[in-house]
N, C-alpha and C positions, 0 to 999 in steps of 0.2 A: 504494500500500500504506500502510496506516495506520501512524502513528508508532510506537506501542508494539509492534504486531505485528512491524514491521521490526526494531526494537531487540531484541525477544525472540528472533527468528530468528537474528540475528547473534551474540548472546551465547551462546545455546544451542549454536550451531555451534562457537564458540570453546571452550566448556567441554567439548565432547565430543571434542575433537581427540585427547586422550590421557586414559585413565581406567582405574581398576580396576573390574572387574566386581563387581556387588553379590553378596555371599556369601549363600547360601541354596539353596533347592530350585529347580531349573530344569526345564522341560519341553520336549519336542519338539512344536512347534506342531501339526503334522499328526496327532499321536498323542494330544494332550491332549483327551480326550473324556469324562472322569469315570469311566472304567473302569480296572481294573488294567492296568498296562503297564510301560514302561521310562522312565527319566529320569535326571537328574544332580543331584548335590549339589556345588556349587562353593564353594570357600573361597579368597579372595584376600587375601594379606597381603604388603605391601611388595615387589610385583613377582613374587611366587611364587604360582602357582595350583595348588591341589590339586583334583583332579576324582575324585569317586566316582560310578560308574555302576552302577545296578541294572538288570539285563537278564535274558536267558534263553539257555540253551544250545540247540543245535539239537533236543535231545530234549524241550525244553520245561521242563526243570528250572531253577529260579531261580538266579541267581548274581550276583556283583558284581565290579567291577574298580576298580582304583585307579591313578591316574597323577598325577605331579607335574612341573610344568615352569615355565620362566621366561616371563613375559609380555613379548613384544617386538612393537612396532608393533601393539598391541591384539590380538595373536594368541598362542596357546600350542599347542605340539605336544608330545605325550608318549606314551610306551608305556603301553598298558593292560595292567596286570598282574592275573592271576587268582591266587587263593589258595585253599588247602584245608587241612583237618586242624586248624582252630582250635577254640577252646572252644565248646561248645554250651551251651544253657540247662541249668543244674544239673550240668554235668560238672566234673571236676577241671581245674585249670589246664593248658593246653597251648598251645604256640605254633603258629600257622599257618605254612605254607611256600608259597613261590611255586609255582604250578602252570601255568606257561606264559603265553602272551599271544596274543590273536587279532590283534594288530597295533597300529598307531598311531591315536591320536585327535588331531584338530586342531580347535580352536575359533577362529573369527574373530569377535571382538566388534565390533558396530556401535554399541553404546552400553553403558552400565553395566548394562542390563537386557535387551538383545537381542543376537543374534548368529547364527552358523551353525556347525554341527558337522559334521565329516566323520568317519564311523566306518569301521572295516575293512569292505571289500567293499560300501560304500554311497556314494552321492553326498552332496552338501552338503544339510543339513537345517536349517531355521530353528528356533531355540530362543529361549526367553524366560524371564525370572525369573517364577516362579509367585507370583501374588498371590491368595490365597484368603481373606484376612481383611478386606480393605478394598475393597468395591465402590465404583464411582465415583458416590457419592451423599453428601448433606450429612452424614449420620450418621458417615461415615468421617473427618470433620474434627474431631469432638469429641475434646477432650483438650488437653494442654499442648503448645504448639509453640514452638520457638526459631527465630528468623529473624535471621541475621547477614549484613550487607552489607559489602562491601569495595570501595573505589574512590577516586576523586578527592576525595570528601567525607570520607574516613577510614573508620573502622570503626564501625558502628552495629549495635546488637542489640536486638531485641524478644523478650520472652517473654510468651506470652498463653495464657490458658485459654479455649478456645472451648467454650461449653456451652449456648448458647441458640439453638434453631432458629428460622428466620424464613422469610419468603416468598422466592420465586425472582425473579431479575431476568430481563430479556429473553433473555439467552443462557445463563443458569445453571440449576441444578436445585435451588436452595435455599440460603439463607444460613445459616451457623453463626457466631454472634457471641459476644463476651465478655459477662460479666454486666452491665457498665455500658453495653452497647449501642454502644460507640464503636470497636470493632475487629471486623471481620467478614471471612470468607473464603467463597468459593463456587467449586465446580467449573463450568467452562464446557463446555457441551455443544453449542453452536452458534457460528457466527461464525469469524473468523480465529484466535481463541485457543482454539478447541475442543480439549479434551484437557488444558488447563492449569487452574491454580487462580489466581484473582485475590483478593487481600486488600487491604483499605483500613483505615487507621487515621486517625480524625478526632478533632477536639476537640469540646467541648460545643457550640460554635457551628456545627459542621458543616463546618469547613474541613479539607481533606486534610492530614494530617501526614506519612504515609508510604504509598506504594503498593508492592505486591509482585505479581509475575507469576512463577509457577514450575510445573514439572512434578515429580511425585514418584512413588516406588515404595515401598510399604510404609511405611518410617519416614524415608526420606531424599529430599530434593528439591534442585533447583538452578534458578536463574532470574535475574531482575533486580529491583532495587529502585530507587525514586526518591522525591524529597520535593517539598514545595511551594516550596522556595526555589531549587532548581536542576533543570534538565531533564536533567542528566547521569545516565545509568543506572549503577547499581552492580552488581557481581557479587554474587549472593545464594546463601547456603547455608541450607538448611532442615532441621530435625530434629524429628521427633515425640518428645516426651519422656515422655508417658504416653498410655495408651489412654483410651477413654471411661469406663472403670471406675476410672481412677486408678492402674492398674498401670504401672510404668515404672522410672525411674532412681532413685527414692527422694527426689526433690525434694519438699520440704514446701511445701504451698500451702493457702490457705484455700478450702474448698469449700462454705462456708455463707453466701456473700455474697447479698444481696438481688438477685434477677435483674430486669433491666429490659428492656423491648422495645428492639430495635435502633433507634438514632437514624434518623429518616427520611432524613437526608443520606447515611447509610451505603450505602443502596441506590443512590442517585444516583451516588456516587463509583465504585461497582463498575461501573455502567452506563457512566460516562464513560471509565474505564480500558479497558473492553472495546471501546469505540468508538474509542479512541485520540485523543480530542479534547484540545486544549490546555487546556480549562477544568479538566481533572482535576488540574493542578498549580497552580491559582490559589488 
């Protein structure tokens, strides 16, 4: 097994030992078909998980349920409460009241974005965080990203605006690089790192300064980082700070820089990291 693939597998496994599920809209995998149906909205904060489920009564009438529970061993169990009598659109203020419960809900999370739900009178069903805004393609990498690594080399952080599309490498589907052509990232669609993103930061001479391998969902990612001076892999946290249209956290950045083609060595470094060769840290 290649060096970086092995390292990434080990570190991803360690990172996923205990985690908070990603807040947002979740779908039941077998029922996610683009048509109206049922689903969940999960909000996780400091070990407490709130689950809202939109579903249907046996009569076919739409309804919703709410449950709140403590996350223990990556699982949460809660009573699904039904409500009625609340305020409708345009009505005067009125409080809803509890209207019974169909039973318990249990979610067993297998990562921050996947898991299994057990609903009343049903078996275990696979669920996952819905990603409807960022397909696995180069354009989804456009925007400002923050990459912070922590490990034996200390704490290191890069912030980069990816804005210039480029050609694809052997295992990727298209590079997205910085305006100076010295920092680039690419989704991997083939090989042992398929499903991940590889980024390389080089200097003007083409020497690798930092390498990153990570997986992400919507705006957050985790993985490993390394540099040209040390083969030691560092734990990596990744955050998307703005969209491709500059909508984000309010960070001020210059978006009128002269754009250059990606440095030729950038492609080579992505290739070398994907192959796991020792030359990638030289």
